[in-house]
PLY file of the C-alpha trace (Angstrom):
ply
format ascii 1.0
element vertex 124
property float x
property float y
property float z
element edge 123
property int vertex1
property int vertex2
end_header
42.62 -7.80 5.92
46.32 -7.16 5.64
47.00 -10.59 4.11
44.39 -10.03 1.40
45.96 -6.74 0.42
49.31 -8.40 -0.25
47.79 -11.13 -2.44
45.72 -8.74 -4.59
46.93 -7.93 -8.01
47.35 -4.30 -9.04
44.26 -4.42 -11.30
42.05 -5.54 -8.42
42.07 -2.06 -6.91
40.60 -0.61 -10.09
38.06 -3.43 -10.27
36.92 -2.63 -6.71
36.50 1.02 -7.60
34.47 0.07 -10.64
32.23 -2.13 -8.50
31.65 0.80 -6.14
30.80 3.04 -9.11
28.43 0.40 -10.46
26.73 0.11 -7.06
26.34 3.89 -6.88
24.82 3.98 -10.37
22.48 1.13 -9.49
21.39 2.93 -6.31
20.78 6.15 -8.26
18.73 4.22 -10.80
16.60 2.69 -8.06
16.06 6.12 -6.47
14.95 7.56 -9.80
12.60 4.62 -10.29
11.04 5.20 -6.87
10.72 8.93 -7.58
9.01 8.30 -10.91
6.55 5.92 -9.26
5.81 8.53 -6.60
5.32 11.19 -9.25
2.58 9.01 -10.71
1.02 7.97 -7.40
0.84 11.38 -5.71
-1.51 12.98 -8.29
-3.68 9.86 -8.25
-3.93 9.97 -4.46
-4.73 13.69 -4.53
-7.39 13.13 -7.18
-9.03 10.38 -5.14
-9.02 12.59 -2.04
-10.63 15.47 -3.93
-13.32 13.18 -5.34
-14.06 11.71 -1.91
-14.24 15.13 -0.28
-16.50 16.64 -2.93
-18.76 13.62 -3.15
-19.43 13.37 0.55
-22.42 15.60 1.02
-23.30 17.25 4.23
-27.08 17.06 4.05
-29.14 19.51 5.95
-30.06 18.81 9.53
-32.86 16.20 9.63
-34.61 18.33 12.25
-34.94 21.17 9.74
-38.22 19.88 8.31
-39.80 19.65 11.75
-38.40 23.06 12.66
-39.86 24.71 9.54
-43.27 23.20 10.22
-43.12 24.31 13.86
-42.00 27.84 12.93
-44.81 28.14 10.38
-47.35 27.11 12.99
-45.76 29.47 15.53
-45.92 32.43 13.15
-49.61 31.79 12.52
-50.34 31.81 16.29
-48.15 34.67 17.55
-48.57 38.16 16.12
-46.49 40.16 18.61
-43.01 40.75 17.14
-40.98 40.42 20.37
-42.85 37.32 21.49
-42.41 35.77 18.06
-38.68 36.49 18.02
-38.19 34.94 21.47
-40.31 31.93 20.57
-38.32 31.35 17.38
-35.05 31.40 19.33
-36.45 28.85 21.77
-37.70 26.74 18.88
-34.25 26.80 17.25
-32.67 25.64 20.51
-35.29 22.92 20.94
-34.67 21.53 17.45
-30.91 22.17 17.67
-31.00 24.26 14.49
-28.69 27.07 13.42
-30.84 28.47 10.65
-28.08 30.51 8.99
-25.77 27.49 8.89
-28.50 25.26 7.47
-29.35 27.82 4.79
-25.69 28.14 3.81
-25.50 24.34 3.44
-28.56 24.46 1.24
-27.23 27.33 -0.87
-24.10 25.30 -1.62
-26.10 22.22 -2.65
-29.13 22.89 -4.88
-30.01 19.18 -4.82
-30.61 19.50 -1.09
-33.21 22.23 -1.71
-35.17 19.78 -3.82
-34.83 17.10 -1.16
-35.96 19.54 1.55
-38.99 20.63 -0.48
-39.94 17.00 -1.09
-39.54 16.23 2.62
-41.73 19.22 3.50
-44.37 18.13 1.01
-44.37 14.58 2.39
-44.51 15.90 5.96
-47.73 17.84 5.26
0 1
1 2
2 3
3 4
4 5
5 6
6 7
7 8
8 9
9 10
10 11
11 12
12 13
13 14
14 15
15 16
16 17
17 18
18 19
19 20
20 21
21 22
22 23
23 24
24 25
25 26
26 27
27 28
28 29
29 30
30 31
31 32
32 33
33 34
34 35
35 36
36 37
37 38
38 39
39 40
40 41
41 42
42 43
43 44
44 45
45 46
46 47
47 48
48 49
49 50
50 51
51 52
52 53
53 54
54 55
55 56
56 57
57 58
58 59
59 60
60 61
61 62
62 63
63 64
64 65
65 66
66 67
67 68
68 69
69 70
70 71
71 72
72 73
73 74
74 75
75 76
76 77
77 78
78 79
79 80
80 81
81 82
82 83
83 84
84 85
85 86
86 87
87 88
88 89
89 90
90 91
91 92
92 93
93 94
94 95
95 96
96 97
97 98
98 99
99 100
100 101
101 102
102 103
103 104
104 105
105 106
106 107
107 108
108 109
109 110
110 111
111 112
112 113
113 114
114 115
115 116
116 117
117 118
118 119
119 120
120 121
121 122
122 123
């Protein structure tokens, strides 16, 4: 206020400026502290995300075992090429299988091949 300005001593103005400078320095220090914490946390968060994404496996379709057995049986019964091709398409629709997609999943995950072979052996 105007009354306060008259009662201040000449050195008070410099003291006020110094307080402002100190506050600015303190704020800058806090910002740098926050930035350094973020620099540490961001790589950790990214690492955790990568681990979670790579560890979550997309197993093959559980209907694949039944489909393979049905296709094997179908191939033993049908000898005509066109009839076999049509029957396989119908069989894929029935079992909700996209064979190329399932094979690409398996090619990316060798452990799934082993699991599939075990499932086929058990299913016999």
